[in-house]
N, C-alpha and C positions, 0 to 999 in steps of 0.2 A: 890577630884575632880570627877564629872562621864560624861561620854562619850555616845556617840552614835556613833555602831560600824555596818557598814556593811561588809561583807564579803562573796566568792564564792569562788567556786573550779571549777579548769578548768572542762570541758564537753566536752563528745565527745555523738554521735549518733549511735544506730546501722542500722538506716534504712533512708538514705537520703530523702526520698521523705517523711520522717515523725519525723520531727525534735523532737524528746525527748531525753533532757539533761539528761547524767548521768555519772559515774565516773568509775573509776577503781573497787573500794571498797567502801561501805557507813562504816566502822570501826568507824569513826568518830561521826556521826550521834547518835547512843545511846547515848554515854555520854553527847555530847550537849546537848540532848534533856531532860536527866535525870537532868543535873544541873538546865535549866532551869524550867521544871516541878515542882520541888520541890518549886520554889516562887510563883506558881500561883493557880488560882483558878478556871478562866476559859479558856475553849478551841473553838476554832472555825478552822473547817478543809474545804478547799475547793477542790471537786473534779468534774471534767471533767463529761458532764453526759453520757459519753461511759465506764466509768471505773465504769459498773455495780457490780463486785464483789465485790470492795472496798466499793460502796453504800450499797449494802446488808449488810455488817460488819459490818459496822457502825449502821444502821438501827437495827440489830439483838443486837449486845453487847452493846450498848450506851442508853442512857437518854436525847442525843442531838436532840434538835428541828432542822427540815428544814427549812431554809431560802432561798424559790426559788430566782433567778436573772435573767435578762433577755435575761443575755450572754449565752452557754449553760456551764457556771459553777453550780451548786448548793454549798450552805454553810450548815454546820451543826455547831447549836454553843450551849453550856452551861456548866455548871459547871462539875469540874474534880471530876472524881470518882477513887478511885484505880482501878474499872475494866476497865475504860478508858485508865489511865496510864497505867496497865498491856498488854494493846492490842497494845498501841502505842509501846512501849519498846519491845514486843517479838514478833513481827506479823506485821512487817514493809515493808516488803520487798516482790514484787510478786515472780510468779513460774519463770521469767525467769529476776530476781536481780534487777528489778527495786524498786524504792520507792514507795509506793502504794497513795499518797496524794499528790497531788500539791500542796497545802498550808496548810500550820498549825500555827495559830495566840494562843499565849500565854498572858492571861493579869490576874492581879490581883487588887480588887476593882475597875473594870473598868478601869483601866492604861493598856496601853501596854507594852509586859516584852520583849518578843522574837517573832519573827517569821521566820518555816523555807519555802523557796518558792523554785517554779521551781523545786518541785520534788526532793528537798534535796541538792541542790546544792548553793542558794543563801539564805542568812541571813542576820537578822537586830537585834541587839540586843539593848535595848533601857536603858537609866543610867545603865549603866556598870563603876567598877573601873579599877583601874590597876590591880587588884587581878584576876577580872573577865575577863579581858583581857589576861592574862598569861595563863591562864586556856583554855581557847578558844584555845588559839594558840597552846597550846599542845597536843590538842587533833586532831587538824585539819591537814589535810595533807601538806607539806612543802611548795609546791608551790600556795596554799591558797592565793588569794589576798585581803588585811586587807587595811580599810579605815574609819578612825575619823573621825566623823563627829561632 
């Protein structure tokens, strides 16, 4: 049986005037992304317009296509390549310890598989089985909130 799973880690903000959700440590993020990147062929990354360095890196390092949006967000979408996967897994936090990307969406053959949202603090896994859920729970912080749909 397959499930849809929403899960979120508790967050805090360094600056009360500019709420930027973060966690104490993103140790869970790389194994989680590796797990879902393996079954994906397409990536979509959402960034806020003021995240200039992350935008410049995406443009320089990838073949992703920019898809402008009306809000202050921009999207980059394209096929996953080894270079993009390496970049996502090896260069994922800023100098102040925050995750670089507002949202990452993974899909295969046009079907959504997984998303990491709100700077790696909220997640949605589509069509996961009990083994997938066991793996996810094994890498996530103990106080993660899980909701099967």
